C-alpha positions as CSV (number, residue, x, y, z in Angstrom):
1,M,-36.7,54.2,-11.6
2,T,-33.3,54.3,-10.3
3,G,-33.9,54.3,-6.4
4,F,-31.1,55.9,-6.1
5,K,-30.9,58.3,-2.8
6,R,-27.2,59.3,-2.6
7,V,-25.5,60.3,-5.9
8,F,-21.7,61.1,-5.9
9,F,-20.4,63.5,-9.0
10,D,-16.8,62.7,-10.2
11,T,-15.2,66.1,-11.9
12,A,-16.5,65.4,-15.5
13,P,-20.2,66.0,-14.7
14,F,-19.3,69.4,-13.5
15,V,-17.3,69.7,-16.7
16,Y,-20.2,68.9,-18.6
17,L,-22.5,71.0,-16.9
18,L,-20.5,74.1,-16.4
19,D,-18.3,74.6,-19.6
20,V,-18.3,74.6,-23.3
21,E,-21.0,72.3,-24.9
22,T,-19.9,68.6,-25.1
23,P,-21.7,65.5,-26.3
24,Y,-22.5,65.0,-22.4
25,T,-24.0,68.1,-21.8
26,K,-27.4,67.3,-22.8
27,S,-27.4,64.1,-20.7
28,M,-26.2,65.7,-17.9
29,E,-28.8,68.5,-18.2
30,A,-31.2,65.8,-18.0
31,I,-30.0,63.9,-15.4
32,M,-29.8,67.2,-13.2
33,V,-33.5,67.7,-13.6
34,Y,-34.1,63.8,-12.9
35,L,-31.9,64.2,-9.6
36,N,-33.1,67.4,-8.4
37,S,-37.1,66.8,-9.1
38,R,-36.4,63.5,-6.5
39,D,-34.6,65.3,-3.9
40,I,-31.9,62.8,-4.4
41,K,-28.6,63.9,-2.2
42,L,-25.8,65.3,-4.6
43,I,-22.2,64.7,-3.2
44,T,-18.7,65.1,-4.4
45,S,-15.2,65.9,-2.5
46,V,-12.8,68.5,-2.5
47,I,-10.8,66.3,-4.9
48,T,-13.3,67.7,-7.3
49,V,-12.9,71.3,-6.5
50,A,-9.1,70.9,-7.0
51,E,-9.7,69.3,-10.3
52,Y,-12.2,71.6,-11.9
53,L,-10.9,75.0,-10.4
54,V,-7.5,74.5,-12.3
55,F,-8.4,75.7,-15.8
56,P,-10.2,78.5,-14.2
57,Y,-7.7,79.7,-12.3
58,R,-5.0,79.1,-15.1
59,E,-6.9,81.1,-17.6
60,N,-7.7,83.8,-14.8
61,V,-11.7,83.5,-15.5
62,P,-12.8,84.2,-12.0
63,Q,-16.8,84.0,-13.0
64,K,-15.9,80.2,-14.0
65,V,-14.9,79.7,-10.2
66,Q,-17.9,81.9,-9.1
67,S,-20.4,79.7,-11.4
68,F,-18.7,76.6,-10.0
69,F,-19.3,77.6,-6.4
70,S,-22.8,79.1,-7.1
71,F,-23.7,75.8,-8.9
72,I,-22.5,73.5,-5.9
73,E,-24.7,75.9,-3.6
74,D,-27.9,76.2,-5.8
75,N,-27.8,72.3,-6.0
76,D,-27.2,71.7,-2.4
77,I,-24.1,69.5,-3.2
78,D,-22.4,68.2,-0.3
79,I,-18.3,68.7,-0.5
80,M,-16.5,65.8,1.7
81,D,-13.1,66.8,3.0
82,A,-10.2,64.4,2.5
83,D,-8.7,62.8,5.9
84,M,-6.2,59.9,6.6
85,G,-8.9,57.4,6.8
86,L,-9.7,58.5,3.2
87,A,-6.5,58.5,2.2
88,E,-5.7,54.7,3.6
89,H,-8.8,53.7,1.6
90,S,-7.9,55.1,-1.3
91,A,-4.3,53.4,-1.1
92,K,-6.2,50.1,-0.6
93,L,-8.3,51.1,-3.8
94,R,-5.0,51.6,-5.7
95,A,-3.5,48.6,-4.5
96,Q,-6.1,46.5,-5.6
97,Y,-7.1,48.1,-8.7
98,H,-3.8,48.4,-10.6
99,G,-3.7,51.8,-12.4
100,F,-5.9,54.0,-10.4
101,K,-4.7,57.3,-10.2
102,G,-4.6,58.7,-6.5
103,M,-7.1,61.6,-7.4
104,D,-9.5,58.9,-8.8
105,A,-9.1,56.4,-5.9
106,L,-9.8,59.4,-3.3
107,Q,-12.7,60.2,-5.4
108,L,-14.1,56.6,-5.2
109,A,-13.0,56.1,-1.5
110,A,-15.0,59.4,-0.7
111,A,-18.0,57.9,-2.4
112,H,-18.0,54.6,-0.4
113,R,-17.5,56.8,2.8
114,A,-20.8,58.9,2.1
115,E,-22.2,55.6,1.1
116,C,-23.3,56.7,-2.3
117,D,-25.8,54.6,-4.2
118,A,-24.1,55.7,-7.8
119,F,-20.9,57.2,-8.6
120,L,-21.4,59.2,-12.0
121,T,-18.7,59.6,-14.0
122,N,-17.3,59.1,-17.8
123,D,-13.9,57.3,-16.6
124,K,-14.8,53.9,-17.6
125,Q,-11.8,52.6,-16.0
126,L,-13.2,53.4,-12.8
127,C,-15.9,51.2,-13.7
128,Q,-14.2,48.3,-12.3
129,C,-14.6,49.0,-8.9
130,R,-16.6,46.7,-7.3
131,E,-17.2,48.9,-3.6
132,V,-18.8,51.8,-5.6
133,N,-21.6,51.6,-8.4
134,C,-19.6,53.2,-10.6
135,I,-22.0,54.7,-13.7
136,L,-20.8,56.2,-17.1
137,V,-23.1,59.7,-17.8
138,D,-24.6,57.8,-20.9
139,D,-25.3,54.9,-19.2
140,F,-26.9,56.9,-16.2
141,K,-29.0,58.8,-18.3
142,K,-30.6,55.3,-20.1
143,L,-31.4,54.4,-17.0
144,L,-33.5,57.2,-16.4
145,E,-35.4,56.7,-19.4
146,V,-36.6,52.9,-18.7
């Protein structure tokens, strides 16, 4: 049992679910079944939208764009906007955690603002953030197996 009520998805989980098969696809599918079966709120941000859609637009694959937005809608995923407060919070995170990229810090700030119980990612570096409970995909799946 995880006890999570609100889970933030970084961009990588979307890639694993919506793109070609990866070593993490099966884990993400199991995670989605678990989250949806327990009515756990899923959240992401406009940063995920900006990051995920680069490839479909670059490669001119409109069906991937549509699949992304359909997935968001079908799973009732909230998309948080970025604003000055989020930008300032992300700057503080980047000042505290050297090496964090701007987009990653914005994602973490969004998850913190949304009071998420978990931040699902596959970026190990982000797990050093103490303000947010970052969990790697395979580690999250292991939590479900307990």
